[in-house]
C-alpha positions as CSV (number, residue, x, y, z in Angstrom):
1,M,7.8,-3.2,-2.5
2,A,8.0,0.8,-2.7
3,L,5.3,1.2,-0.4
4,R,6.5,-1.6,2.2
5,R,7.8,0.4,4.7
6,D,6.0,3.5,4.6
7,S,3.4,5.8,2.7
8,R,4.6,8.0,-0.1
9,T,3.0,10.2,-2.6
10,A,2.5,9.4,-6.3
11,K,5.6,11.7,-7.4
12,E,8.1,9.9,-4.6
13,L,6.9,6.5,-6.2
14,G,7.8,7.9,-9.8
15,E,11.0,9.2,-8.6
16,T,11.7,5.8,-6.9
17,L,10.7,3.6,-9.4
18,D,11.8,6.0,-12.7
19,L,8.0,5.9,-13.8
20,S,5.9,8.7,-15.3
21,L,3.2,10.2,-13.1
22,P,0.5,8.8,-15.2
23,T,1.7,5.2,-15.4
24,V,2.3,5.6,-11.6
25,Y,-1.5,7.2,-11.1
26,R,-2.7,4.5,-13.4
27,R,-1.0,1.6,-11.6
28,L,-2.1,3.1,-8.0
29,D,-5.7,3.1,-9.1
30,R,-5.6,-0.5,-10.1
31,L,-4.3,-1.4,-6.8
32,C,-6.5,0.6,-4.8
33,E,-9.8,-0.9,-6.9
34,C,-8.0,-4.5,-5.8
35,G,-7.7,-3.4,-2.4
36,L,-4.0,-3.6,-2.2
37,V,-3.4,-0.2,-1.7
38,T,-5.1,2.6,0.3
39,S,-4.9,6.5,0.2
40,T,-5.1,9.3,2.6
41,T,-5.3,12.8,1.9
42,E,-2.4,14.9,4.0
43,V,-2.8,18.6,4.5
44,R,0.2,20.5,4.9
45,D,0.9,23.6,7.2
46,D,0.9,25.8,4.0
47,G,-2.7,24.6,3.3
48,T,-1.8,22.7,0.1
49,H,-2.7,18.8,0.1
50,C,-1.5,15.7,-1.3
51,R,-2.4,12.1,-1.4
52,R,-0.4,9.5,0.1
53,Y,-0.6,5.9,-0.7
54,E,0.4,2.8,1.5
55,C,0.5,-0.9,1.4
56,D,-2.8,-2.5,2.6
57,F,-1.4,-6.3,2.9
58,D,1.3,-7.9,4.7
59,E,2.4,-10.5,2.4
60,T,1.6,-11.8,-1.2
61,V,2.0,-15.7,-2.3
62,V,2.5,-16.6,-5.9
63,S,2.1,-20.6,-6.5
64,L,2.5,-22.3,-9.9
65,S,0.5,-25.4,-10.7
66,D,-0.7,-27.2,-13.7
67,E,-3.6,-24.8,-14.2
68,G,-1.2,-21.7,-14.3
69,F,-0.1,-18.9,-11.7
70,R,-2.2,-18.2,-8.3
71,T,-1.7,-15.1,-6.4
72,E,-3.1,-14.6,-2.5
73,S,-2.3,-11.4,-0.6
74,R,-2.6,-11.9,3.2
75,S,-3.3,-9.1,5.8
76,T,-3.1,-9.3,9.6
77,P,-5.8,-7.8,11.2
78,P,-5.0,-4.4,13.3
79,V,-4.1,-4.6,16.6
80,S,-6.4,-2.7,18.9
81,G,-4.7,-0.8,21.9
82,D,-6.6,-3.2,24.2
83,Q,-5.1,-6.1,22.9
84,V,-1.5,-4.6,22.9
85,E,-1.8,-3.8,26.4
86,S,-2.6,-7.3,27.2
87,E,-0.1,-9.1,25.4
88,N,2.4,-6.8,27.2
89,N,1.4,-7.7,30.6
């Protein structure tokens, strides 16, 4: 949920979630491998750079049955500018 609204750095996530940076990076690596989080490199005005992470899905559904838990992440396809324009007309 810490990434739900906007992108954040690993340091920002660690501070928000009260986790160590190694733990944050391990979890982010796993989430990226699963396709749930994407990362981009941000270059700052002073030439330094950092990696920003953001959520790559819209919702997660968790269901419980006799067989156990099942999770499903759902994404809404990006809307192109042409689609937005025609929807607004």
